[in-house]
C-alpha positions as a printed Julia matrix, in Angstrom:
209×3 Matrix{Float64}:
 60.37  182.66  48.89
 60.8   183.89  52.61
 64.05  183.66  54.19
 62.65  180.43  56.34
 61.54  178.52  53.05
 65.27  179.08  52.05
 66.7   177.95  55.04
 64.97  174.88  55.35
 65.79  173.88  51.78
 69.51  174.9   52.72
 69.47  172.4   55.38
 68.27  169.81  53.48
 70.4   169.87  51.02
 73.29  169.64  53.2
 71.93  167.05  54.83
 71.39  164.98  51.56
 75.38  165.96  51.21
 76.66  164.27  55.0
 74.19  161.55  54.49
 76.22  160.79  50.67
 79.45  161.99  52.49
 78.5   159.04  55.17
 77.47  156.02  52.93
 80.55  156.64  50.95
 83.0   156.46  54.21
 81.5   152.78  55.48
 84.14  150.65  55.74
 84.41  147.64  53.27
 84.99  144.96  56.03
 83.79  146.17  59.76
 86.58  144.58  61.54
 89.48  145.28  60.21
 88.69  149.11  60.05
 87.77  148.74  64.01
 90.69  148.87  65.78
 89.11  149.38  69.09
 86.93  146.04  68.4
 90.49  144.67  67.33
 92.25  145.44  70.64
 89.57  144.32  73.01
 89.08  141.15  71.88
 93.02  140.56  71.84
 92.98  141.45  75.69
 89.86  138.93  76.36
 90.31  135.93  73.3
 93.32  133.28  74.39
 93.1   132.49  70.57
 92.59  135.77  69.22
 95.52  134.91  66.51
 92.99  131.54  65.61
 89.72  133.23  64.99
 91.4   136.56  63.64
 90.91  135.3   59.89
 87.4   134.01  60.56
 86.42  137.49  62.77
 88.31  139.25  59.49
 86.44  137.03  57.29
 82.54  138.06  58.54
 83.59  141.64  59.18
 83.9   141.96  54.73
 80.74  139.59  54.44
 78.84  142.19  56.92
 80.22  144.78  55.38
 80.0   143.88  51.4
 77.29  141.61  51.4
 74.57  141.08  53.99
 75.01  145.47  54.53
 73.3   145.27  50.91
 70.95  142.51  51.21
 69.39  143.93  54.44
 69.12  147.16  53.09
 66.7   146.14  49.85
 64.85  143.57  52.52
 64.23  146.12  54.43
 62.21  148.44  51.48
 58.3   148.44  52.81
 57.36  146.25  49.68
 59.85  143.35  50.61
 58.93  142.48  54.88
 57.65  139.08  55.7
 54.14  138.77  54.23
 51.63  136.24  55.67
 49.88  134.11  53.71
 46.7   132.69  55.09
 45.19  130.61  52.19
 46.38  128.09  49.24
 44.93  129.56  46.01
 42.76  126.12  46.72
 41.12  128.1   49.94
 43.49  125.76  52.38
 44.32  126.99  55.5
 48.25  127.45  55.24
 49.35  130.51  58.05
 52.81  130.66  55.78
 55.63  133.42  56.3
 56.88  134.65  53.03
 60.67  136.26  53.22
 61.99  137.91  50.49
 64.63  135.95  48.84
 67.82  138.44  50.57
 66.31  137.02  54.25
 67.21  133.49  53.22
 70.49  134.31  51.56
 71.75  136.32  54.73
 70.79  133.22  56.99
 73.01  131.22  54.98
 76.08  133.54  55.56
 74.93  134.64  59.24
 74.91  130.45  59.78
 78.01  129.81  57.92
 79.94  131.35  60.2
 79.0   129.95  63.55
 76.96  132.62  65.7
 75.3   129.79  66.93
 77.23  126.67  66.97
 80.06  128.02  68.39
 77.57  127.72  71.92
 77.89  123.67  71.13
 81.48  124.56  73.63
 82.01  126.46  76.31
 84.13  129.22  76.34
 83.5   131.0   73.35
 80.97  133.5   74.41
 83.67  137.1   73.89
 84.04  134.95  70.04
 80.57  134.72  69.59
 79.77  138.51  71.04
 82.2   139.63  68.34
 80.24  137.99  65.39
 77.13  139.69  67.07
 78.81  142.83  66.68
 79.74  142.85  64.11
 76.02  141.45  62.36
 74.63  144.22  64.5
 76.31  147.07  62.18
 73.22  146.15  59.5
 70.57  146.57  62.5
 68.5   143.41  63.45
 68.84  142.68  59.27
 65.66  140.14  60.08
 67.94  137.96  62.19
 69.27  139.2   65.2
 66.14  138.94  67.3
 66.16  135.13  66.14
 69.45  134.18  66.92
 69.14  136.07  70.43
 66.2   133.8   71.15
 67.78  130.83  70.03
 71.06  131.53  72.17
 69.24  131.9   75.17
 67.38  128.6   74.94
 70.87  126.99  73.91
 71.93  127.75  77.05
 68.85  126.89  79.09
 69.24  123.2   77.39
 72.62  123.38  78.3
 72.28  123.8   81.84
 69.08  122.46  83.18
 67.88  120.17  80.38
 67.86  116.13  80.57
 69.88  113.93  78.49
 66.74  113.33  76.14
 65.59  116.4   75.59
 69.2   117.79  74.42
 70.05  114.97  72.3
 66.85  115.82  70.75
 66.79  119.67  70.3
 70.29  120.64  70.54
 71.89  119.38  67.03
 69.6   121.47  65.26
 69.99  124.55  67.0
 73.33  124.13  66.75
 73.7   123.1   63.44
 75.69  125.9   61.13
 73.75  124.76  57.92
 70.89  126.96  57.38
 68.98  124.75  55.41
 68.63  122.0   58.74
 69.01  124.65  60.99
 66.08  124.97  64.06
 65.31  128.23  65.37
 64.11  128.83  69.3
 61.16  132.03  70.01
 60.94  133.83  73.28
 57.06  134.77  74.63
 56.72  137.21  77.14
 53.81  139.15  78.69
 53.23  142.12  77.31
 50.33  143.28  79.21
 50.26  146.95  78.07
 49.23  144.75  74.31
 46.35  143.17  76.07
 47.79  139.7   76.01
 48.53  138.88  79.63
 50.62  135.53  79.01
 52.0   135.81  82.87
 48.29  135.22  83.91
 48.12  131.7   82.21
 49.09  128.15  84.33
 50.32  125.12  82.84
 52.16  122.2   83.12
 54.29  120.1   80.77
 53.71  115.96  80.96
 55.89  113.94  79.03
 53.84  112.01  76.77
 54.52  108.74  74.77
 56.21  108.66  71.69
 58.37  111.9   73.23
 55.87  114.75  73.24
């Protein structure tokens, strides 16, 4: 065995040991272990004492539960699957998620990440929850949360009362089984679909459509 091969094997083993040590050192609460986050929120949140218990609870949920759920869901064989046809040959176009996706979603929505936007003045608190969840990576939800948060803000700022009364309640709902997602469709010239070249006009129709 050459010196180069021996060195490569040694580096691999060292890397594995360091990764194992890092995994073992991960905290069981992403909030209580992060003094910088606590100090920052204390400085900018007037109601810090009121929301601290909820931040701590979500920090524990992210570290002890969602982290493990997300790691399992991120295995290649557990990624979302597009089911185009039923067993009878019917076109269904459904997305099938791993069960962990919905389990994580229930915990995330229950923490109020979207519901906090119902009233002004909660942005810093909301960003604290986002930050804690971000320790788990995208976790299958952060992108949809960002899209939904943007739609809530747009509706609140420019939507008329009829539109707001129809669409805001399910977007703000803390119940994962009832909530609605929002999505964003962006121009991706490099991907071959120039959405920006489309011109559309929305016209209210009878029946509220």
